[in-house]
N, C-alpha and C positions, 0 to 999 in steps of 0.2 A: 775352137777358134777358126779353123779353116771353113767349117760349115757356115758360121755366122759371117765370115768374110765373103763367102760366095753369095749369101743372102743380100748383104750390103751391095755387092757388085751388081746384082740384078735390079735392086731397088733404085740405086742411084750410081750410075757409072762414074760421075764426076768425083764423088766421094772416094770411090775405089781407086781412081787414078791418083787422087791427092795422096791417099795412104801409100800407094805403091811408090810414088816419087819421093815422098818426104819421110815416111816412117817405117816401111817394111824392111829396109836394109839394117835398121837398128831395133828390130822387134824384140830382141832379148832384154832390152832396157825397160820395156813397158808391158810386154805380154809374158806372164809368168809361165805359160806352157812351153816357152822356148828357152827357159833358164836351166834346164836339167844339166847341161854340160858347161854352164858358166859358173866359175867359182865366185860365190858371193861373200865368203868369209863371215857368214852369219848375219850380214846386213842386207835386209830385203827392201829397204826404202832409200830414197835420196833426201831424207829429211835434213841431213847435215848440210847439204848444199843449199837447200831452200832456207834453212835457218841462217846460214852465212849471208845469203843474198838479202834477206830481210834486215839483218843487222847493218849491212853495207848501205842499204837504201836509206837508213836513218841518217847517215852521215852525208850522203850525196844529195845534191839539189840539181834540178834540171838546168838552172841558170849557170852552174859552175862550168868553167872552162876545162878543157882536157887536162891541162897542167894541174889545175887546182883539184880536179877529181882524182888524178893519179896520186897526188900528194896526200889527199885524204885517205885513199885506199892503203897507201903505204903506212901511214900513221896508225890506221885501224889494224892492219896486219901486224905491225910491230907490237902494238899494245896487246892484241889477242895472243900473240906468240909468247910474250912474257908471262901472261896469265897461265897459259898452258904449261910453260916451264915450271912455274911455281907449283901448280897442281901436281905435276909429275914428281917434283922433289918431295912434296908432302906424301904422295902415294908411295914413293920409293922408301921413305923413312919408316913407314909402317911395317910391322912384322906380321905377316899373315901365317896362320896355321892351316894346313890342309889335311882333310881326312882321307889319306891315301898312303900307299906304300912309300917307304923312305927312298927307294930307288927312283921313284918318279918325281921327287921334290926338285932335283936340279932341272928337269925338263919344264916343270910347272912354273918355276921361278923365272924362266925366260919369257913367259907369256904375260899379257895384261891381266888384271883381275877378272875382267869379263871372260876372256878366253880361258883362264884358269878354271873358273866355275864351270864352263862348258866341258872342259877336258875331265874335270873331276866327276861330272855327271856321266860322261862316257865311261869313266873308270868304274862307277857304281853299276853301270849296265853290263859290265863284262861277264857277269854270271850267266847271261843268256847265250853267250857264244862258246862253243866247244870246238876243239881242234878235230877236224875230220881227217886231214891228210897233211903230212909234212915232208917236204923234200929239201934239197940243198938250197934252191932259189925261191921256193914258194911255200906258203902255209895256207891251207884251206880251212875255213871255219864254217861250221854249220850253225845257223841262227834262224829260228822261226821258220824252218823249212827251206831256207835259202842258203846257198853256198856263196861265201865271200872269199876272195883271193887277196893275199898280201904278198907283194913282190919284195923279197928281201934284198935284192941287189939295188933297187931304186928307192926303197923305203916308202912305197906307196900302197894304198889299199883301194880296192874297187868298190867299196861301199858308198852309199849315197852321202853320208856325213862327210867323209874325207873328200870326195869328189866336188862337193859344193862349198863346204866351209873351209877346207884346207887346214883344219887343226887336227891333232892326233885323235883318231877314233879309238873305240874300245878294242878293235882288232890289233892295231899297232901297239897299243898299251899292253895287251896280252903277250904279243911277241916280245916286247921289251922286257916284261917280267920273266918270261921263259928264257930269254937270251939277253942278258944284260949288256953284252957288247953291241947289240942292235940298237942304234939311236937314230 
């Protein structure tokens, strides 16, 4: 990224100045190489926002007054919120079965179905992680030649999955299975 930015700066300084003024202070929103330390919760795009804008544009007209536009947005929001509530009630009434340990079921039921599938996938990948060292405050796992640290006092893991997506990773699940009081 930095190399190509320097190339752009040499080719056209005006483009470089525009990017510096308008976009570089928010580069983690559009340049994936700066997203390593930004939690994305598994969502890598802004399609939901774009979809909402498209739906709102169907209701709004250029000739509408501000009052009429706000009223239309309010009605659209109210309608879409009631649809979301109905879908949530339907999803809540379903009974999901999960292929995992019974001690993890209470944790998984707190999550959305999408997040639950991701956590179960992490649970299935737990066989690749082995405990390397265990102390009072930390557990170190060895996985694919890398060492991963779990902090027991803050319930955090230093792996890529937990740092970016913020759902329970295989290391936290392994600690929970070894120490049921750890949640």
